[in-house]
N, C-alpha and C positions, 0 to 999 in steps of 0.2 A: 459576576465574572464577564468580562468585557468580550467582544467579539475577537479580538486579536489574541487572547488566551485560550480560546475554545479549540479544542482538539477534536478532529473529526475520526473517530475509529469505524472502519468497516469491515464487515466479513468479506471472504472471497467472492462470495456471489455478487455482492453489492458494489464492491470496486470492479467486477467484470462489467456489471452493467453502465458504469460510467464509460467503457469504452477505451480506457487508455490501454488496458492489457487485457487478454482473452482469459478465461479461467484457468486454463491449462498451464498459461505461461506464470501466472500468479502462485500456482502451486507448485511449479517448477523453482521459480524463486524462494519460495518459503523453503523446501527442502534444501537449498543452497545457503540458506540463511542471508539472502540479499535482499530483504524488506524489513521496514522497521515493524515490528509486529510483537503483540503480547498475546499471551495464550492463556485463556480460561478454560481449564481442562483440556480438552482437544479442539476447542474452537479457536482459531487465530482471528485477532482483531488487530487489523494494518492501520497504520497511522496514514491517512490519506495525504495530507499536506507533505508530509516528508517523503512519500512515494513519489508523489507529481515533480518536486525538487529533485529528488534523486535521477528521475527519467530525463528531465531537463539537463541536467549536468551532464549526462550520458550522451545525450543528443547533441550539446553544442561541440564537445569535442570531435573534430574530424581528423 
């Protein structure tokens, strides 16, 4: 698998540690189904690259 095809999945806390969103904001967005997420049982795994793209597209619109 090449680097281009690699998908980075993160838990809520791991994503919060990157600094792009707070843990609280991530949990709220999960409740509103606004993040690309895969649930394994109760654990949410969030697609990091798609989340960053989504947030960048939101901030570009002014």
